[in-house]
N, CA, C and O atoms as CSV, one atom per row, in Angstrom:
chain,resi,resn,atom,element,x,y,z
A,1,UNK,N,N,0.771,-1.103,0.104
A,1,UNK,CA,C,0.012,-0.031,0.089
A,1,UNK,C,C,0.852,1.178,0.018
A,1,UNK,O,O,1.742,1.354,0.849
A,2,UNK,N,N,0.587,2.144,-1.066
A,2,UNK,CA,C,1.473,3.382,-1.017
A,2,UNK,C,C,0.775,4.241,-0.131
A,2,UNK,O,O,-0.449,4.282,-0.011
A,3,UNK,N,N,1.709,5.012,0.562
A,3,UNK,CA,C,1.312,6.043,1.452
A,3,UNK,C,C,1.602,7.573,0.889
A,3,UNK,O,O,2.520,7.707,0.080
A,4,UNK,N,N,0.933,8.578,1.249
A,4,UNK,CA,C,1.028,9.566,0.734
A,4,UNK,C,C,1.457,10.609,1.891
A,4,UNK,O,O,1.079,10.455,3.052
A,5,UNK,N,N,2.266,11.671,1.486
A,5,UNK,CA,C,2.801,12.606,2.707
A,5,UNK,C,C,1.694,13.486,2.796
A,5,UNK,O,O,1.045,13.833,1.810
A,6,UNK,N,N,1.450,13.877,4.029
A,6,UNK,CA,C,0.398,14.732,4.312
A,6,UNK,C,C,1.016,16.166,4.186
A,6,UNK,O,O,2.111,16.518,4.622
A,7,UNK,N,N,0.133,16.898,3.529
A,7,UNK,CA,C,0.682,18.202,3.297
A,7,UNK,C,C,0.402,19.154,4.380
A,7,UNK,O,O,-0.730,19.212,4.860
A,8,UNK,N,N,1.405,19.942,4.816
A,8,UNK,CA,C,1.309,20.704,5.991
A,8,UNK,C,C,1.008,22.167,5.393
A,8,UNK,O,O,1.687,22.688,4.509
A,9,UNK,N,N,-0.053,22.717,5.976
A,9,UNK,CA,C,-0.720,24.023,5.662
A,9,UNK,C,C,0.534,25.087,6.177
A,9,UNK,O,O,1.198,24.834,7.182
A,10,UNK,N,N,0.740,26.214,5.404
A,10,UNK,CA,C,1.663,27.000,5.704
A,10,UNK,C,C,0.800,27.855,7.145
A,10,UNK,O,O,-0.401,27.794,7.410
A,11,UNK,N,N,1.663,28.459,7.736
A,11,UNK,CA,C,1.309,29.098,8.814
A,11,UNK,C,C,0.804,28.304,10.082
A,11,UNK,O,O,0.191,28.884,10.978
A,12,UNK,N,N,1.129,26.742,10.130
A,12,UNK,CA,C,0.568,26.120,11.251
A,12,UNK,C,C,1.805,25.616,11.938
A,12,UNK,O,O,2.823,25.287,11.329
A,13,UNK,N,N,1.667,25.577,13.172
A,13,UNK,CA,C,2.883,24.987,14.059
A,13,UNK,C,C,2.438,23.860,14.880
A,13,UNK,O,O,1.292,23.413,14.836
A,14,UNK,N,N,3.371,23.413,15.628
A,14,UNK,CA,C,2.876,22.208,16.361
A,14,UNK,C,C,2.453,21.039,15.709
A,14,UNK,O,O,1.381,20.462,15.894
A,15,UNK,N,N,3.435,20.691,14.866
A,15,UNK,CA,C,2.877,19.410,13.961
A,15,UNK,C,C,2.493,18.218,14.734
A,15,UNK,O,O,3.147,17.808,15.694
A,16,UNK,N,N,1.538,17.735,14.342
A,16,UNK,CA,C,0.795,16.523,15.222
A,16,UNK,C,C,-0.539,16.460,14.772
A,16,UNK,O,O,-0.932,16.786,13.652
A,17,UNK,N,N,-1.194,16.035,15.676
A,17,UNK,CA,C,-2.732,15.991,15.502
A,17,UNK,C,C,-3.605,17.251,15.806
A,17,UNK,O,O,-4.733,17.393,15.334
A,18,UNK,N,N,-2.988,18.170,16.643
A,18,UNK,CA,C,-3.653,19.347,17.105
A,18,UNK,C,C,-2.737,20.478,16.714
A,18,UNK,O,O,-1.758,20.772,17.399
A,19,UNK,N,N,-3.088,21.157,15.523
A,19,UNK,CA,C,-2.123,22.043,15.097
A,19,UNK,C,C,-2.774,23.577,15.351
A,19,UNK,O,O,-3.952,23.863,15.137
A,20,UNK,N,N,-1.930,24.329,15.763
A,20,UNK,CA,C,-2.486,25.651,16.089
A,20,UNK,C,C,-1.933,26.604,15.178
A,20,UNK,O,O,-0.735,26.524,14.909
A,21,UNK,N,N,-2.690,27.553,14.634
A,21,UNK,CA,C,-2.123,28.595,13.718
A,21,UNK,C,C,-1.404,29.509,14.437
A,21,UNK,O,O,-1.588,29.876,15.597
A,22,UNK,N,N,-0.445,29.897,13.533
A,22,UNK,CA,C,0.622,30.882,14.171
A,22,UNK,C,C,-0.182,32.389,14.346
A,22,UNK,O,O,-1.080,32.788,13.605
A,23,UNK,N,N,0.302,33.008,15.357
A,23,UNK,CA,C,-0.327,34.664,15.401
A,23,UNK,C,C,0.545,35.390,14.384
A,23,UNK,O,O,1.548,34.890,13.876
A,24,UNK,N,N,0.040,36.711,14.108
A,24,UNK,CA,C,0.940,37.595,13.309
A,24,UNK,C,C,2.196,37.904,13.937
A,24,UNK,O,O,3.211,38.005,13.248
A,25,UNK,N,N,2.222,38.070,15.243
A,25,UNK,CA,C,3.214,38.221,15.967
A,25,UNK,C,C,4.406,37.288,16.030
A,25,UNK,O,O,5.579,37.618,16.206
A,26,UNK,N,N,3.895,36.017,15.851
A,26,UNK,CA,C,4.893,34.654,15.893
A,26,UNK,C,C,5.550,34.841,14.402
A,26,UNK,O,O,6.764,34.760,14.214
A,27,UNK,N,N,4.684,35.079,13.463
A,27,UNK,CA,C,5.218,34.837,12.207
A,27,UNK,C,C,6.228,36.001,11.961
A,27,UNK,O,O,7.272,35.731,11.367
A,28,UNK,N,N,5.995,37.234,12.362
A,28,UNK,CA,C,6.968,38.314,12.246
A,28,UNK,C,C,8.213,37.898,13.061
A,28,UNK,O,O,9.289,38.029,12.478
A,29,UNK,N,N,8.225,37.439,14.266
A,29,UNK,CA,C,9.316,37.146,15.046
A,29,UNK,C,C,10.083,36.171,14.194
A,29,UNK,O,O,11.216,36.546,13.892
A,30,UNK,N,N,9.691,34.979,13.739
A,30,UNK,CA,C,10.189,33.790,12.969
A,30,UNK,C,C,10.830,34.662,11.765
A,30,UNK,O,O,12.009,34.444,11.488
A,31,UNK,N,N,10.284,35.404,11.211
A,31,UNK,CA,C,10.804,35.996,9.850
A,31,UNK,C,C,12.126,36.814,10.363
A,31,UNK,O,O,13.210,36.639,9.807
A,32,UNK,N,N,11.984,37.626,11.349
A,32,UNK,CA,C,13.123,38.474,11.979
A,32,UNK,C,C,14.319,37.356,12.108
A,32,UNK,O,O,15.364,37.510,11.476
A,33,UNK,N,N,14.107,36.219,12.966
A,33,UNK,CA,C,15.045,35.224,13.311
A,33,UNK,C,C,15.801,34.714,12.037
A,33,UNK,O,O,17.017,34.525,11.988
A,34,UNK,N,N,14.860,34.506,10.952
A,34,UNK,CA,C,15.610,33.951,9.716
A,34,UNK,C,C,16.450,35.157,9.044
A,34,UNK,O,O,17.587,34.986,8.602
A,35,UNK,N,N,15.810,36.321,9.016
A,35,UNK,CA,C,16.777,37.437,8.214
A,35,UNK,C,C,18.019,37.651,9.004
A,35,UNK,O,O,19.079,37.885,8.423
A,36,UNK,N,N,17.932,37.574,10.459
A,36,UNK,CA,C,19.138,37.800,11.254
A,36,UNK,C,C,20.243,36.867,10.996
A,36,UNK,O,O,21.395,37.211,11.260
A,37,UNK,N,N,19.960,35.621,10.460
A,37,UNK,CA,C,21.179,34.613,10.108
A,37,UNK,C,C,22.024,34.948,8.906
A,37,UNK,O,O,23.215,34.663,8.775
A,38,UNK,N,N,21.163,35.670,7.936
A,38,UNK,CA,C,22.039,36.145,6.906
A,38,UNK,C,C,23.248,37.289,7.205
A,38,UNK,O,O,23.091,38.343,7.820
A,39,UNK,N,N,24.311,36.860,6.689
A,39,UNK,CA,C,25.630,37.468,7.008
A,39,UNK,C,C,26.371,37.005,8.208
A,39,UNK,O,O,27.381,37.579,8.615
A,40,UNK,N,N,25.766,35.787,8.855
A,40,UNK,CA,C,26.609,35.414,9.795
A,40,UNK,C,C,27.552,34.273,9.516
A,40,UNK,O,O,27.209,33.522,8.603
A,41,UNK,N,N,28.639,34.022,10.119
A,41,UNK,CA,C,29.548,32.868,10.034
A,41,UNK,C,C,29.065,31.740,10.778
A,41,UNK,O,O,28.507,31.884,11.866
A,42,UNK,N,N,29.296,30.394,10.128
A,42,UNK,CA,C,28.843,29.433,10.820
A,42,UNK,C,C,30.027,28.712,11.525
A,42,UNK,O,O,31.041,28.656,10.828
A,43,UNK,N,N,30.101,28.239,12.564
A,43,UNK,CA,C,31.156,27.618,13.459
A,43,UNK,C,C,30.920,26.104,13.538
A,43,UNK,O,O,31.816,25.425,14.039
A,44,UNK,N,N,29.809,25.511,13.095
A,44,UNK,CA,C,29.548,24.201,13.226
A,44,UNK,C,C,30.459,23.305,12.697
A,44,UNK,O,O,30.962,23.792,11.685
A,45,UNK,N,N,30.897,22.175,12.957
A,45,UNK,CA,C,31.740,21.267,12.520
A,45,UNK,C,C,31.284,20.855,10.997
A,45,UNK,O,O,30.110,20.520,10.839
A,46,UNK,N,N,32.042,20.866,10.042
A,46,UNK,CA,C,31.800,20.474,8.733
A,46,UNK,C,C,31.301,21.697,8.029
A,46,UNK,O,O,31.151,21.603,6.811
A,47,UNK,N,N,30.983,22.993,8.704
A,47,UNK,CA,C,30.685,24.202,7.844
A,47,UNK,C,C,31.543,25.438,8.417
A,47,UNK,O,O,31.334,26.615,8.125
A,48,UNK,N,N,32.465,25.004,9.213
A,48,UNK,CA,C,33.359,26.009,9.650
A,48,UNK,C,C,33.871,27.205,8.811
A,48,UNK,O,O,34.694,27.035,7.912
A,49,UNK,N,N,33.387,28.369,9.114
A,49,UNK,CA,C,33.872,29.588,8.394
A,49,UNK,C,C,32.873,29.774,7.172
A,49,UNK,O,O,33.077,30.665,6.348
A,50,UNK,N,N,31.827,28.942,7.078
A,50,UNK,CA,C,30.854,29.217,5.898
A,50,UNK,C,C,29.948,30.485,6.076
A,50,UNK,O,O,29.540,30.722,7.213
A,51,UNK,N,N,29.662,31.170,5.231
A,51,UNK,CA,C,28.893,32.512,5.346
A,51,UNK,C,C,27.588,32.193,4.762
A,51,UNK,O,O,27.427,31.567,3.714
A,52,UNK,N,N,26.500,32.756,5.653
A,52,UNK,CA,C,25.101,32.526,5.074
A,52,UNK,C,C,24.840,33.748,4.179
A,52,UNK,O,O,24.886,34.859,4.706
A,53,UNK,N,N,24.581,33.638,2.926
A,53,UNK,CA,C,24.546,34.421,1.864
A,53,UNK,C,C,23.052,34.951,1.740
A,53,UNK,O,O,22.807,36.147,1.578
A,54,UNK,N,N,22.095,33.992,1.827
A,54,UNK,CA,C,20.648,34.255,1.573
A,54,UNK,C,C,19.762,33.480,1.952
A,54,UNK,O,O,19.978,32.273,1.840
A,55,UNK,N,N,18.671,33.884,2.437
A,55,UNK,CA,C,17.609,33.229,3.082
A,55,UNK,C,C,16.642,32.828,1.764
A,55,UNK,O,O,16.207,33.663,0.970
A,56,UNK,N,N,16.395,31.372,1.694
A,56,UNK,CA,C,15.596,31.045,0.365
A,56,UNK,C,C,14.300,30.882,0.656
A,56,UNK,O,O,13.464,31.593,0.100
A,57,UNK,N,N,13.953,29.956,1.537
A,57,UNK,CA,C,12.355,29.805,2.029
A,57,UNK,C,C,12.464,28.882,3.303
A,57,UNK,O,O,13.338,28.030,3.458
A,58,UNK,N,N,11.473,29.168,4.174
A,58,UNK,CA,C,11.381,28.383,5.405
A,58,UNK,C,C,12.945,28.268,5.971
A,58,UNK,O,O,13.574,29.316,6.122
A,59,UNK,N,N,13.479,27.172,6.239
A,59,UNK,CA,C,14.643,26.953,6.895
A,59,UNK,C,C,15.856,26.706,5.897
A,59,UNK,O,O,16.954,26.335,6.312
A,60,UNK,N,N,15.587,26.934,4.569
A,60,UNK,CA,C,16.718,26.921,3.556
A,60,UNK,C,C,17.370,28.156,3.265
A,60,UNK,O,O,16.811,29.250,3.184
A,61,UNK,N,N,18.628,27.910,3.108
A,61,UNK,CA,C,19.640,29.122,3.059
A,61,UNK,C,C,20.617,28.733,1.969
A,61,UNK,O,O,20.867,27.541,1.787
A,62,UNK,N,N,21.195,29.706,1.215
A,62,UNK,CA,C,22.339,29.565,0.496
A,62,UNK,C,C,23.688,30.096,1.340
A,62,UNK,O,O,23.701,31.192,1.901
A,63,UNK,N,N,24.702,29.266,1.351
A,63,UNK,CA,C,26.007,29.263,2.069
A,63,UNK,C,C,27.064,29.463,1.139
A,63,UNK,O,O,27.067,28.780,0.114
A,64,UNK,N,N,27.942,30.280,1.338
A,64,UNK,CA,C,29.186,30.239,0.772
A,64,UNK,C,C,30.345,29.732,1.568
A,64,UNK,O,O,30.614,30.271,2.642
A,65,UNK,N,N,31.075,28.692,1.094
A,65,UNK,CA,C,31.863,27.880,1.920
A,65,UNK,C,C,33.225,28.444,1.898
A,65,UNK,O,O,33.526,29.025,0.855
A,66,UNK,N,N,34.163,28.389,2.885
A,66,UNK,CA,C,35.501,29.181,2.872
A,66,UNK,C,C,36.240,29.049,1.562
A,66,UNK,O,O,36.922,30.001,1.183
A,67,UNK,N,N,36.157,27.892,0.803
A,67,UNK,CA,C,36.824,27.583,-0.679
A,67,UNK,C,C,36.049,28.351,-1.711
A,67,UNK,O,O,36.352,28.130,-2.883
A,68,UNK,N,N,35.068,29.244,-1.453
A,68,UNK,CA,C,34.416,29.928,-2.519
A,68,UNK,C,C,33.205,29.522,-3.202
A,68,UNK,O,O,32.497,30.323,-3.813
A,69,UNK,N,N,32.908,28.006,-3.083
A,69,UNK,CA,C,31.732,27.521,-3.436
A,69,UNK,C,C,30.598,27.740,-2.749
A,69,UNK,O,O,30.634,27.943,-1.535
A,70,UNK,N,N,29.454,27.723,-3.449
A,70,UNK,CA,C,27.963,27.994,-2.883
A,70,UNK,C,C,27.457,26.744,-2.697
A,70,UNK,O,O,27.691,25.959,-3.617
A,71,UNK,N,N,26.750,26.279,-1.651
A,71,UNK,CA,C,25.938,25.396,-1.372
A,71,UNK,C,C,24.687,25.658,-0.562
A,71,UNK,O,O,24.644,26.525,0.311
A,72,UNK,N,N,23.550,24.783,-0.925
A,72,UNK,CA,C,22.302,25.028,-0.187
A,72,UNK,C,C,22.270,24.098,0.960
A,72,UNK,O,O,22.656,22.931,0.893
A,73,UNK,N,N,21.764,24.699,2.076
A,73,UNK,CA,C,21.764,24.120,3.399
A,73,UNK,C,C,20.496,24.422,4.132
A,73,UNK,O,O,19.825,25.383,3.756
A,74,UNK,N,N,20.115,23.706,5.121
A,74,UNK,CA,C,18.990,24.037,5.870
A,74,UNK,C,C,19.390,24.286,7.397
A,74,UNK,O,O,20.423,23.738,7.784
A,75,UNK,N,N,18.751,24.968,8.184
A,75,UNK,CA,C,19.036,25.297,9.427
A,75,UNK,C,C,17.805,24.824,10.363
A,75,UNK,O,O,16.638,25.106,10.092
A,76,UNK,N,N,18.143,24.174,11.342
A,76,UNK,CA,C,17.087,23.576,12.292
A,76,UNK,C,C,17.516,24.330,13.702
A,76,UNK,O,O,18.593,24.157,14.273
A,77,UNK,N,N,16.451,25.202,14.145
A,77,UNK,CA,C,16.552,25.878,15.481
A,77,UNK,C,C,16.365,24.739,16.534
A,77,UNK,O,O,15.511,23.861,16.416
A,78,UNK,N,N,17.167,24.826,17.485
A,78,UNK,CA,C,16.924,24.136,18.773
A,78,UNK,C,C,15.630,24.417,19.384
A,78,UNK,O,O,15.159,25.546,19.250
A,79,UNK,N,N,14.943,23.445,20.097
A,79,UNK,CA,C,13.631,23.966,20.754
A,79,UNK,C,C,14.114,24.738,22.126
A,79,UNK,O,O,15.031,24.347,22.847
A,80,UNK,N,N,13.353,25.853,22.329
A,80,UNK,CA,C,13.673,26.523,23.514
A,80,UNK,C,C,12.609,26.106,24.522
A,80,UNK,O,O,11.410,26.124,24.245
A,81,UNK,N,N,13.104,25.724,25.721
A,81,UNK,CA,C,12.214,25.092,26.664
A,81,UNK,C,C,11.795,26.210,27.418
A,81,UNK,O,O,12.559,27.164,27.564
A,82,UNK,N,N,10.531,26.194,27.972
A,82,UNK,CA,C,9.941,27.399,28.769
A,82,UNK,C,C,10.674,27.847,30.135
A,82,UNK,O,O,10.997,27.023,30.991
A,83,UNK,N,N,10.857,28.940,30.230
A,83,UNK,CA,C,11.747,29.327,31.381
A,83,UNK,C,C,13.086,29.556,31.376
A,83,UNK,O,O,13.684,30.149,32.275
A,84,UNK,N,N,13.669,29.020,30.206
A,84,UNK,CA,C,15.172,28.961,29.949
A,84,UNK,C,C,15.574,30.313,29.208
A,84,UNK,O,O,14.747,30.965,28.572
A,85,UNK,N,N,16.786,30.646,29.328
A,85,UNK,CA,C,17.191,31.812,28.570
A,85,UNK,C,C,17.252,31.516,27.137
A,85,UNK,O,O,17.352,30.347,26.765
A,86,UNK,N,N,17.193,32.582,26.223
A,86,UNK,CA,C,17.110,32.613,24.768
A,86,UNK,C,C,18.350,31.774,24.373
A,86,UNK,O,O,19.376,31.682,25.048
A,87,UNK,N,N,18.098,31.142,23.117
A,87,UNK,CA,C,19.227,30.350,22.657
A,87,UNK,C,C,19.930,31.129,21.468
A,87,UNK,O,O,19.382,31.957,20.740
A,88,UNK,N,N,21.163,30.731,21.414
A,88,UNK,CA,C,21.899,31.737,20.369
A,88,UNK,C,C,22.015,30.994,18.926
A,88,UNK,O,O,21.777,29.787,18.881
A,89,UNK,N,N,22.329,31.606,17.907
A,89,UNK,CA,C,22.543,30.939,16.574
A,89,UNK,C,C,23.356,29.684,16.714
A,89,UNK,O,O,23.044,28.662,16.102
A,90,UNK,N,N,24.420,29.752,17.534
A,90,UNK,CA,C,25.454,28.746,17.473
A,90,UNK,C,C,24.930,27.294,18.026
A,90,UNK,O,O,25.567,26.242,17.979
A,91,UNK,N,N,23.674,27.483,18.538
A,91,UNK,CA,C,23.023,26.187,19.099
A,91,UNK,C,C,22.311,25.436,18.004
A,91,UNK,O,O,21.994,24.255,18.148
A,92,UNK,N,N,22.055,26.139,16.884
A,92,UNK,CA,C,21.268,25.633,15.596
A,92,UNK,C,C,22.167,24.386,15.023
A,92,UNK,O,O,23.347,24.172,15.300
A,93,UNK,N,N,21.367,23.655,14.200
A,93,UNK,CA,C,22.138,22.556,13.433
A,93,UNK,C,C,22.091,22.945,11.899
A,93,UNK,O,O,21.040,23.437,11.486
A,94,UNK,N,N,23.108,22.771,11.052
A,94,UNK,CA,C,23.105,23.036,9.708
A,94,UNK,C,C,23.237,21.592,9.093
A,94,UNK,O,O,23.792,20.670,9.691
A,95,UNK,N,N,22.684,21.484,7.859
A,95,UNK,CA,C,22.814,20.401,7.051
A,95,UNK,C,C,22.598,20.563,5.639
A,95,UNK,O,O,21.715,21.366,5.337
A,96,UNK,N,N,23.195,19.990,4.725
A,96,UNK,CA,C,23.223,20.181,3.289
A,96,UNK,C,C,21.698,19.930,2.881
A,96,UNK,O,O,20.978,19.490,3.777
A,97,UNK,N,N,21.205,20.127,1.802
A,97,UNK,CA,C,19.946,20.074,1.307
A,97,UNK,C,C,20.076,18.593,0.751
A,97,UNK,O,O,21.031,18.176,0.096
A,98,UNK,N,N,18.984,17.890,1.112
A,98,UNK,CA,C,18.847,16.518,0.339
A,98,UNK,C,C,18.318,16.743,-0.927
A,98,UNK,O,O,17.521,17.654,-1.150
A,99,UNK,N,N,18.778,15.849,-1.892
A,99,UNK,CA,C,18.080,15.663,-3.253
A,99,UNK,C,C,17.209,14.447,-3.266
A,99,UNK,O,O,17.651,13.301,-3.352
A,100,UNK,N,N,15.940,14.767,-3.177
A,100,UNK,CA,C,15.002,13.781,-3.334
A,100,UNK,C,C,14.495,13.345,-4.474
A,100,UNK,O,O,14.286,14.305,-5.217
A,101,UNK,N,N,14.140,12.118,-5.053
A,101,UNK,CA,C,13.457,11.801,-6.219
A,101,UNK,C,C,12.208,11.279,-6.154
A,101,UNK,O,O,11.602,10.998,-7.188
């Protein structure tokens, strides 16, 4: 039996059975966070010295590696636990885009 991927509607968070729409304030805050990564250097192992050139869409970015080549990568923010201090850029995880067929 073939399974279909469930399409996730834009503007919805809390993936699972009970999705809650994002507020305008949340959408604006998340957009500011994504824009703030552009121009930053990445210190994560495997991406040391890479520069974030451009935000593409969602969690996807264009990076310039130290050798001058450009690659597409995604950034996953760590989850912030209630009552904890804000998390910095360095706590995120970068990965090269996968090519799916």
